[in-house]
Each structure stands twice: as C-alpha cells, then as structure tokens.
N, C-alpha and C positions, 0 to 999 in steps of 0.2 A: 471680381469679374467685371469686365466692361459692361455697361448697361446695354441690354438687348431685349427686343420684343419678338415673339414668335411671328413668323410670316403667315401662319394660318389662323391662329387665335390671338388673344391679347395677353396671354401669360408672359411675364417678364422676369428679369433676374432678381426681383424681390423674393422669388421662390429659390431657396438655397440649393435645392436639388435639381434645378432645371438644366437641361442640356439641349443642344441643337444638332440636327444632322446637316449634311452638306447643302440642303435646300433651305436651311433656316427654320425647319419645322421642329417644334419642341417635343420632348419625350412625353409630355402629358397628352398631346394630340395623338401620338403614335399608340400609346397605351389605351387611350379612349377608343380608338377605332378597333383595336383588338377585342376589347370588351363588348363593343357594339356588335361585332360579327358573331360572337358567342351568344349574345342576347337574342339576336334575330333567329339564330339556328335552334336554340334550346328553349327559349322562354316564350317568344311572341305568340305562337299559336298552339303548338303541342303542350307547352308548359301551362298555358292558361287553362286548357281543358282539364288537365290533370289536377291543378290546384283547386279549382272550383269543385271538382268531383270529391276531393279529399275534404274540403270544408263542409260539404253537404252531408258527409258521413258522420260528422262529429255529433256526439250526444251533448245535450245541454247547449251552452253557447258555442257557436261554430268557431269563433275567433275573437280576439281582443284588438280594439283599435283606439289609439289615443288621438283625440281631436284637439287641434290647436286653434282652429278657425282659419288656418291658412289654406292655401289652394291645394297642396299635396294631400294632406289628410282628408280634406273635404272631398276630393275626387276619389279617394279610396272608398269612402263611405258610399258615394254615388255608384261606383262600379259594383260594390258588394250588394247593396240593398236594392237600388233602383233598377239596375240592369240584370242582376242575377238572383234576387230574392233571398240573399244570404244575410241573416240578421246577426250582426256582431254585438258584443258588449262594448259600448263606447265609454270613454272616460276622458276627463281633462284634469289638469293640476292647476290650481290657482296659486301662483307664487307671488302675487301682488303686482305683476307687471303687464298683465294682459291689456291690450288695446280694446276699447269698448266695441269696436267693429268686430274683433275676433270673437268675443263672447256672443255677440248678436248672430254672427255667422253660424256658430255652433248650435245655438238654440233653434234657429230657423230650420236647420237640417234635421236635427233630432226630433223636433215636433212634427215636421211634415212626414218624415219617414217612419216615425213611431218606433224608434229603436231604444233599447234600454240604455240609460246614461247614468254614470256615477261621477260625482265631483270629488276627486281625491284631495283631501286637506293635508296640509303640512304645517309645521311650526314656522310661521312667517318671521318671527323674531330671530330664531336660530338660522334660518335660511338667509336673512339679510346680513347677519353677522358673518356667515360663510362667504357671501359675496364680497363683503368689505375686506375680509382676510385675504382673498385672492387679489383684490385691487391693491392692497398694501404690499402684497408679495411682489408686485411689479412684473408678473408673468404675462405672456401673450394671451393665453386662452382663459380669460376670466368667465367664460361661459361653461366651464367644467362643472360648477355646482348645479346649474340648470340641467345639463345633459345627463349627469350622473344620477341625479335624483329621479329624473324621468325614467331612466333605464331601470333603476331599482324598483320604483313604484310599478312599472309595467310588469316586471317579472313577479313581483309580489301578488299583483292582481291575477296574473295567469295561474300561479300556484294555488291561490286561495279559491279560485273558481274552476279548477281542473281543466284549464284551457291549454290546448296543445299548440295553437297557431297564433302568433302575434303579427298583425298587419302593420307594416311600416310605410310611411310616405317617402322614404328614401328612394332615389331613382337615379339612373344613369343620365337621363336626358338633361337634367338641370343641376345635377350634383356629381357628375362623373369625374370632375376635376377638382381636387382640393389638395394642395401641397401639405404634406405632414409638417413641414417647417413653419406653417402658419399657426400652429398650435401644439397641443399635447393630448395624450390619451385620456379621455374623460372617464374611463373605467377604472383608473388607478386609485383605489381607495386609500392605499398607503400615502400617496401624494396629497390627497385631499385632507386626511386627518393630520398630517404633518404641518401643513400650512395653517389649518385652523388652530392647532395647538400653539404654534409659534406666535400668531398674531392676536389670538383671543385668550391665550393662557388658560385654556380649559379643553376638555375633551368634547368631541361631537357626540351628542346623546340622543337627540329627538328628531332626526330626519331619516327618511328611508335611504339605506345604502346597500351596496352589494359588493362583496369581496370577489376575488378571482375564483376561489373555491366554491362559493355560492353560485357564481355564474356558470362554472363548469357543471355543477350539480343540476342546475335548471336545464342547461342545454343538452347534456349527454346522459344524465341519469333519468331525469323526468322527460326528456325528449321534446322540449319546447323549441319550436322553430320560428325563425323570423322570415316573413315573406315581404319582399319589396314589390308590392302589387303593381305599381305603375310601370315596372319593367316588363310586365306582360302585355302592355299596350304600346301603341305609337303615341306616346304622351306628348301633347302639344300644349304648352302653358297658356298661351293667349286664347286658344280655342276652349280650353278648360274654364278659363275665367268667364267667357261668354255663356257657356253652358250653365255654370253654377249660378250666374246672375239671373239667367232666364228661368231656371227651374226652382231656385230657392231664395232669390233676392239677395244672394251673396254679394258682399261689398268688398271691393278691391282695397288692398293696403299698400300696393305698389311693389317695392323691391322685396326680394326673397327674405323670409323670416322676420319681416317687420311687423308681424302681428304681435310681437312682444316689444314694449317700449324699451326695455333694457337691452334687448338684442339689437335694436335699431341704434341705440347709443353706442353699444360695443362695436358694431360694424362700421358706423359712420363717423364716430369720434375717436374712441379709444384706440382701435387698431391703426387707422390711418395717421392719426396725429402722433401717437406715442411710438409706434413701431413702423410707420410708413408702409403699411400693408392694407391693400384695398381689396376686400372680399368680392367686390363686383368683378374683378378680373377672372377668378376661377369660375364664378357663376356664369358670366357671359361667355367664357371660353367653352364651357359645357354646352351652352345653347348654340354656339357657332358650330360645334362638332355634331350636334343633333339636328342641324339644319333649321333652327328656329330664330336665328339672328345672323346677320352678316357681320363681317369684321368691321366694316365701315360704320354700321349702326352702333356696334359696341364701342368703338373709338369715340364716336360722337357723344355717347352716354357718359363715358369715362371723363370727358372734357368738362362735364357739368359738375359744379361743386356739390359735395355731399351735404345733406341736411340732417340734423340730429336733434333730438329733444334735449333741452337744457335741464340738467339735473342739479345744477348749482354747485357741483363739486369738481368741475373741469380743471380749474387751476391747481387745486390741491392734488388731484390725481396725477397730473403731469410732473409733480415734484417728487413722486416716489421713484426710486431708482429702477431702471429697467433691469430685469433679471431673467435668467433662463429657468425653465422648469427644472433643469438638472441642478440648480442651486439648492434644491430642496429634496428630501428623501423621495424616492420613487420605487415602484415595483416593476419597472420597465422590463428588466431581464426575464421575469416570469411571464409577462404578457408576450414578449418576443418569442420565448421558448414555446408557449402554447400556440402562437400564430404559426410558427414554423412547422410544428408537428401536425397541426390541423391542415396546413397547406399541403404537406406531403401526403397525408391520408386522402384528402380530397382529390388530388391529382392521380392517385392510384385507382380511384373508383371508375 
C-alpha cells in the first residue's frame, strides 16, 4: 500500500488493517467515534451510579485493583477510594523492571489512602528467561510475558479472595486505538509455552499462567467481571496528572506505559527499530479523538526522536530474524471462536 496518514488522526499505513474513506479518514477514527457514542450513552452517568452501587454491595473486598504506579491505575484508586469511599484490595507485581518513580507513586497513594496492598512475587529468573525466549523468537509483541502473567495473577487473586469485580485502568480516551497487527494475543498460553520450550528447551513451570478454559471458568462460572473504570468518567490525562501530583505527590514518567523500564525499551527501541512501528501513533490518535490533543501537536511530538534505556543487548537483538507470531504454535482459532460467540451473545442482550 502506498504510504498514507489519516487526515484526522496520525495513524498511518504501518497498521496493516488500515483503510480510508473518501475524506481520508481512517477506519480507526470511525470505529473510535462509534465506541465513544456508546460510552457516553451507557457508561458516563447511568453506568457510573450502577457500578458504584454494585461495588458497595460486595462482602469482603469490594474489588481488586492492580497498581503499576502509572497514571491510569492511580486515577482508578483515586476515584474508588478518595471520591467514593470504596476500598479495593490493591496489588502490584515486581517483575524486576519497575521504574523507581512508579514504586514511589504506588506507596504514596497506598499509605495516604490506607488501602490494603499486596506485592505479588514471581520467579524472576524464569520470567527473565521467558522474556529472552520471546526476544529470540523475533516476534513483534515481546510484552506478551508481562501482560499474560499480570492477567493470570489478577484472576488468581480474585479467585483466592472471593472478589467478583476487577478494576482495570484500560480506557477508550487514551487506548481506544490499537491495531491488532501491532502485536498478538497475550492470553494465548499455547503460544507462550511453545516459544519458551523452543528457545529454553524446557517447560514453563513456576510462573502464574491462565489457559483459555481457566479464563472461561473465571469469567462465566465464577462470574468475575472486568470494569474499565475510567470509561465511566470524562478522563483527561493531563488534568489527572495535575490532580495526582497535588493530592499524592505523584511523579510523572512522561509517555504512556513508561513506568516500566522494559516497556519503555520495547516501545521506544524494539518496535520502531526492528519493525518500524511507533506506538505513539495509536496512543496520540486515541487522544486526538478524545479531544485531548490536536493533530498538529501529535505530529510535532512524532517528529522528536524516541529515547530509550540502554540495556546493552540492542545490537544482538536486531540480529535475530524477524518472525510472525504465526510461525509458532497458537491457540488463535479457539480464542477467535470464543470472541465471536461472546460477541453474538452480547449483541442479543
């Protein structure tokens, strides 16, 4: 496809699935606005009152919230506890890559709000080996180990503590646009185990994982629900930063998800240099569509060079052959079947 950039946002033909209408507006913008219309009608005010009512009815812990020290999860805690008096069980996972600012942000909020907090520990050596295996595999989404383990640990904690609601910092305002072709499904345990076995020559044994059937059991038998709490508010990222700084001494780490040193390296070195993919494009495009950034501002930011932490392995990493996730075993057909069935059921409600 000839190189092209959306006339409304900054998404370009680096996204394999991008299309444009006669006005030069991309399909991501069009889909975003459809989702935003639904959010405002169903979530913004009526949904907010309903969900807080449900959380207050819960026995024991009202909900579970993973804290990264980043802005999204921090605002979720502020909305829950400071504004609504709902005390969640909070936790974080130390995978060895947290920026010191992130850990400080977590503890400032936990101590001021006096919420229960648990630090979930994992086998750091095996986790490091899993990350190395994904880098050697040469696939795009080497963040799958982090995302999958977080999901598995979250459901385990919910099950262990009898918690029905999991609060997520995921939101339409800053994350509503993300091309599937930029990565691959982090829930696919078959894929994770296959890559680990191929490059480490042993089975994955000592990390929290969750299979499709375990996931379905948690969601549909135990009835555990995910709530994207920020979608119930007019979430403005820069305003949230100022509020958190004033209330808790929260410290900014700049770009999205850069509270993790590894994620910063992945977004600012690995993806753009090895695969010519810049995750700032979907992030900024989401913010353009939510009215938090102009297209001109986004283009100016994109013109600035990316900065990344030097891990000392950059030259070696670039020598590994670029591969598709589909060069390794996957469970995609089952996930696709589940997603299609779930979509049909949801649309009939």
